[in-house]
N, C-alpha and C positions, 0 to 999 in steps of 0.2 A: 137387595142390600144391594150395589153396586160392585164389580171388584176390589176400585180401588180401595172401599171403606170397611170391605172385608179383610185385605192385606192391613191393613191402621191401626187397627184391630186387633189379632192379634200378632202384630209387632210391637205392639201396645204392651199388648200382654203375655207374649215369651218376654220380653223385656223385665216386666215385675217380678218374671220368676227367676230370669236369672239374679235379678239383687237378690230377693229374697235365699233363696236356696244358695249363690253362688258354686254348684258345683254339679256330678251327677256321681254318685255314688254304685255300686254294687259291690254282689261279692260273689268269690267263685269260690268251691268246695278242689281242695288236691287227694289224693289220698299219698298217708305219710307211709306207713306201712301196710302189707297184706302182702299176711302170712295163713296161707289154707283159710278157712274158717272166723281166720279174726281179723279185721280189718282197722284200719284207723285215718281220719278226716280231718285237716283243718280245713276254716273255713278262711276264706283271706279279701281281703275289703279294701277296691281299688275307690279312688276316687276322682273323675275329672273336673280339674278344676274352670272357671268357667271367670275371665276374671270382673269387675262388673261396668269396667267399658264398655264389656258389652252387651248386658245390660242395660245400662247407658244412650248406648248411637240404638240402639233399637225402639227403647219409650221415646227419643228424640224423633227418631226415622216414622215414626207410626202418626206421631202426631204432627207429622214436617207433612205429611202423607192426608191427614184428614186437613188440612189447613188448607191446602194448596187444593185437592178436591171440594174442597165449600166452596172456595174460589172463581172455578170455573164456573159454577149454577149460577 
């Protein structure tokens, strides 16, 4: 598998994932109360949004790389 083909496949896969999930979610824990042996934490959920256009561009670019790589052979 050549480098161009690998790049194209990776772009298509990442673009499809970006279209399906539309964001990356992660959780952090924050201490709210810390009084001696008593501790209370709060979980905070954060989301990094991925616009659908980003996924579509990645898929289109991957397909374009595949098509242009095939014409050169």
